[in-house]
C-alpha positions as CSV (number, residue, x, y, z in Angstrom):
1,M,0.0,0.0,0.0
2,S,1.6,3.3,-1.1
3,H,1.4,6.4,1.3
4,R,1.0,10.0,-0.1
5,P,4.0,12.1,0.5
6,F,3.8,15.0,3.0
7,Q,2.3,17.9,1.3
8,M,2.4,21.6,2.0
9,A,0.6,24.3,0.3
10,F,2.4,27.6,0.0
11,L,0.2,30.6,-0.4
12,A,1.6,34.1,-0.9
13,D,0.6,37.6,-1.7
14,M,-3.3,37.5,-1.0
15,Q,-2.7,41.2,-0.3
16,L,-6.3,42.2,0.3
17,G,-6.8,45.6,-1.1
18,M,-4.1,45.5,-3.8
19,Y,-6.6,45.3,-6.8
20,A,-8.2,48.6,-5.6
21,T,-4.9,50.2,-5.1
22,F,-3.9,49.5,-8.6
23,S,-7.3,50.3,-10.1
24,G,-8.3,53.5,-11.9
25,M,-4.9,54.1,-13.5
26,T,-4.4,56.0,-16.6
27,E,-2.8,54.5,-19.7
28,A,0.3,56.5,-19.0
29,E,0.5,55.1,-15.4
30,V,0.1,51.7,-16.7
31,A,2.9,52.3,-19.3
32,R,5.1,53.6,-16.5
33,Y,4.6,50.3,-14.6
34,A,5.2,48.3,-17.7
35,A,8.5,50.0,-18.1
36,V,9.7,48.5,-14.7
37,D,8.3,45.0,-15.7
38,M,5.1,45.2,-13.8
39,R,1.9,44.4,-15.6
40,V,-1.0,46.4,-14.3
41,D,-4.4,46.2,-15.9
42,A,-6.2,49.5,-16.7
43,V,-9.5,49.0,-14.9
44,P,-12.0,51.4,-13.5
45,A,-11.4,52.6,-9.9
46,V,-12.8,50.4,-7.1
47,E,-12.8,50.5,-3.3
48,G,-12.5,47.8,-0.7
49,F,-10.9,44.3,-1.2
50,E,-13.6,42.0,-2.5
51,W,-11.6,41.1,-5.6
52,D,-8.6,40.0,-3.6
53,A,-10.9,38.4,-1.0
54,S,-12.8,36.3,-3.6
55,H,-9.4,35.0,-4.8
56,Y,-8.4,33.9,-1.4
57,R,-11.7,32.2,-0.8
58,R,-11.1,30.2,-4.0
59,A,-7.7,29.3,-2.8
60,V,-9.2,28.2,0.5
61,K,-11.6,26.0,-1.3
62,M,-9.0,24.5,-3.3
63,V,-6.7,23.9,-0.2
64,N,-9.6,22.1,1.6
65,G,-10.1,19.9,-1.5
66,L,-6.6,18.9,-1.7
67,R,-6.2,18.4,2.1
68,P,-2.5,19.2,2.4
69,D,-0.8,18.3,5.7
70,L,0.1,22.0,6.3
71,V,-0.4,25.5,4.9
72,V,2.4,28.1,4.9
73,V,1.4,31.7,4.2
74,G,4.4,33.5,2.5
75,G,3.6,37.0,3.4
76,D,1.8,40.1,2.1
77,M,-1.4,38.8,3.6
78,I,-2.8,42.5,3.4
79,D,-2.1,45.6,1.3
80,D,-2.4,48.4,3.9
81,P,-0.1,47.6,7.0
82,N,-2.5,49.7,9.1
83,G,-5.6,48.3,7.6
84,D,-7.5,46.6,10.5
85,D,-10.4,45.8,8.3
86,Q,-8.1,44.0,5.9
87,I,-6.6,42.0,8.7
88,E,-10.0,41.1,10.1
89,A,-11.1,39.8,6.7
90,F,-8.0,37.9,6.1
91,F,-8.4,35.9,9.3
92,E,-12.0,35.5,8.6
93,I,-11.2,33.8,5.3
94,T,-8.2,31.8,6.7
95,A,-10.6,30.4,9.4
96,G,-12.3,28.6,6.4
97,I,-9.4,26.4,6.1
98,D,-10.1,22.9,7.5
99,P,-9.0,23.2,11.3
100,A,-7.2,19.9,10.8
101,I,-4.7,21.7,8.6
102,P,-2.2,23.8,10.6
103,V,-1.5,27.3,9.2
104,R,1.8,29.1,9.7
105,Y,3.0,32.5,8.5
106,A,5.9,34.4,7.2
107,P,6.0,38.2,7.2
108,G,5.7,40.3,4.1
109,N,6.6,43.9,3.6
110,H,3.0,44.9,3.6
111,D,2.4,43.1,6.9
112,V,5.4,44.3,8.9
113,A,6.6,47.7,7.4
114,P,4.3,50.7,8.1
115,D,5.4,52.2,4.8
116,T,5.4,48.8,3.2
117,V,9.2,48.9,3.0
118,V,11.0,49.7,6.1
119,P,10.1,47.9,9.3
120,T,10.2,49.6,12.8
121,R,10.2,48.3,16.4
122,D,6.6,49.0,16.8
123,S,5.5,47.5,13.5
124,I,7.4,44.3,14.2
125,A,5.8,44.1,17.6
126,R,2.4,44.6,16.1
127,Y,3.0,41.8,13.6
128,R,4.0,39.4,16.3
129,D,0.9,40.3,18.3
130,T,-1.3,39.6,15.1
131,F,0.3,36.8,13.4
132,G,3.0,35.3,15.8
133,P,6.8,35.2,15.5
134,N,8.5,36.7,12.5
135,W,11.3,34.2,12.4
136,Y,11.2,30.6,13.6
137,T,11.8,26.9,12.7
138,F,9.5,23.8,12.7
139,T,10.1,20.3,11.6
140,E,7.7,18.2,9.5
141,A,8.2,14.9,7.6
142,G,11.9,14.9,8.6
143,V,12.5,18.3,7.0
144,T,13.4,21.5,9.0
145,F,11.7,24.5,7.7
146,L,13.6,27.8,8.4
147,V,11.2,30.7,8.4
148,L,12.9,34.2,7.9
149,D,11.8,37.7,8.1
150,T,13.1,39.0,4.8
151,V,11.6,42.4,5.5
152,V,14.2,42.9,8.3
153,I,17.0,41.6,6.1
154,D,15.9,43.9,3.2
155,H,15.7,47.1,5.4
156,P,17.2,46.8,8.7
157,Q,18.3,50.3,9.1
158,L,15.6,51.2,11.7
159,V,16.0,47.9,13.6
160,P,19.6,46.8,13.6
161,D,19.2,44.9,16.8
162,E,16.5,42.8,15.0
163,W,18.7,42.0,12.2
164,A,21.5,41.1,14.6
165,A,19.1,38.8,16.5
166,E,17.8,37.2,13.4
167,Q,21.4,36.7,12.2
168,A,22.1,34.9,15.6
169,F,18.9,32.9,15.2
170,I,20.0,31.7,11.7
171,D,23.5,30.9,12.8
172,E,22.3,28.9,15.9
173,T,19.8,27.0,14.0
174,L,22.1,25.9,11.1
175,D,24.8,25.2,13.7
176,T,22.7,22.7,15.5
177,I,21.0,20.9,12.6
178,P,22.7,17.6,11.8
179,P,24.9,17.7,8.7
180,D,22.5,15.2,6.9
181,A,19.2,17.0,7.7
182,R,17.1,18.4,5.0
183,I,16.3,22.2,5.4
184,V,14.0,24.3,3.4
185,A,14.2,28.2,3.7
186,I,11.0,30.2,3.6
187,G,10.6,34.0,3.4
188,H,8.7,36.7,1.5
189,H,11.4,38.2,-0.6
190,P,13.4,35.9,-2.9
191,L,17.2,36.0,-2.3
192,F,17.6,36.3,-6.0
193,L,15.6,35.9,-9.3
194,D,18.7,34.8,-11.5
195,H,21.8,34.4,-9.5
196,P,23.2,35.4,-6.1
197,D,25.5,38.3,-7.5
198,E,22.7,39.9,-9.6
199,P,22.0,43.7,-9.2
200,D,19.9,45.0,-6.3
201,T,16.3,45.6,-7.3
202,Y,13.0,46.0,-5.4
203,W,12.3,42.3,-5.9
204,N,15.5,40.7,-4.4
205,L,17.5,41.2,-1.1
206,P,20.5,43.5,-1.1
207,H,23.6,41.9,-2.2
208,E,25.5,43.0,0.9
209,R,23.2,40.9,3.1
210,R,22.0,38.5,0.3
211,R,25.3,37.0,-0.6
212,P,26.5,36.1,3.0
213,L,23.0,34.7,3.8
214,F,23.1,32.5,0.5
215,D,26.6,31.3,1.3
216,R,25.5,30.4,4.9
217,L,22.5,28.6,3.8
218,H,24.2,26.7,0.9
219,A,27.2,25.7,3.2
220,A,24.6,24.3,5.7
221,G,23.0,22.1,3.1
222,V,19.9,24.2,2.3
223,R,19.0,23.3,-1.4
224,L,15.4,24.9,-1.6
225,A,14.0,28.2,-0.6
226,L,10.5,29.4,-1.1
227,A,9.4,33.0,-1.6
228,G,6.6,35.2,-3.0
229,H,6.8,39.0,-3.4
230,W,7.3,39.1,-7.2
231,H,3.6,38.3,-8.0
232,R,4.7,35.7,-10.7
233,N,6.5,32.5,-10.8
234,N,10.3,32.0,-11.2
235,V,12.8,29.3,-10.4
236,A,16.6,30.0,-10.3
237,V,19.1,27.3,-9.6
238,H,22.6,28.1,-8.6
239,H,25.1,25.4,-7.4
240,G,22.2,23.0,-6.6
241,F,20.3,25.7,-4.6
242,E,16.9,26.2,-6.0
243,M,15.4,29.6,-5.3
244,V,11.6,29.2,-6.0
245,T,9.5,32.4,-6.3
246,S,5.9,31.5,-6.3
247,G,3.0,33.5,-7.8
248,P,0.3,35.3,-5.9
249,V,-3.1,34.1,-4.7
250,G,-4.1,37.7,-5.5
251,Y,-3.2,40.2,-8.0
252,P,-0.5,39.1,-10.6
253,L,2.1,41.4,-11.9
254,G,3.2,39.3,-14.8
255,A,1.8,36.6,-17.2
256,D,1.3,33.8,-14.5
257,P,-2.2,33.3,-13.1
258,S,-3.3,33.7,-9.6
259,G,-2.5,30.6,-7.6
260,F,-0.5,28.8,-5.1
261,R,2.2,26.1,-4.8
262,I,2.0,22.5,-3.5
263,V,5.3,21.2,-2.2
264,E,5.7,17.5,-1.6
265,V,8.3,15.8,0.6
266,H,9.5,12.5,-0.9
267,P,12.2,10.2,0.7
268,D,14.7,11.1,-2.0
269,R,13.5,14.7,-3.1
270,I,11.3,17.7,-2.5
271,A,9.1,18.4,-5.4
272,H,6.8,21.3,-6.0
273,A,4.1,22.5,-8.6
274,Y,2.2,25.8,-9.2
275,L,-1.6,25.4,-9.2
276,A,-3.7,28.0,-10.9
277,L,-6.8,29.1,-9.1
278,T,-9.9,27.4,-10.3
279,E,-13.5,28.9,-10.3
């Protein structure tokens, strides 16, 4: 009798409210976004977050049908970091996930930075009160999952003590894991989209912190990292390290449809596939 492998659903960028934020743009504004590789649709202005919420509800319905062993939310749960109504709606929809399926969170820039870019001590404290720890580890199916706060890594200037603490946490975790352990890193921002020494952009982590972090993870045997943030799919492989950027549950900024990723833990490999949302 065959047993199904351990399955994890990775959902990123529900970003309740993003559709409204990007609605009502002129053709010139759409063109400016296209010039920086962001596909934005020219649609009439709307308010609220029903468009995004309907996508998340469809994802929840699909998750319940697939019945994975775990759901990990890869950040940008909401669009407005101070939007209590968005947070309330996010948790209301999340509560529709079968209670037998655990849900874990990784922070995105829209969740933990008051200006959606640079986190503060107060905003990190608020995130922890709302969603739980912003970096931590857990083990499932013999795999250690290392959850990172990439928002702090991206912009630590107002919280240098937080970055120092996260570095110490990463070092301690990797130092104490057995050499033959399997480790998967999870964070909102991808380390890179092409290779570890690519130029800095809004979509990757700054090279001055990216390269040492990549080297540390690679030396410890990490061979898979999962991220969101780019609102489209991308897989970059460097020296056996697979950096998987997964498309959004909510508003896409490229050609990939809204969806989420299923990750399967097999005895000899960890596989993953992107599933587009169905009606």
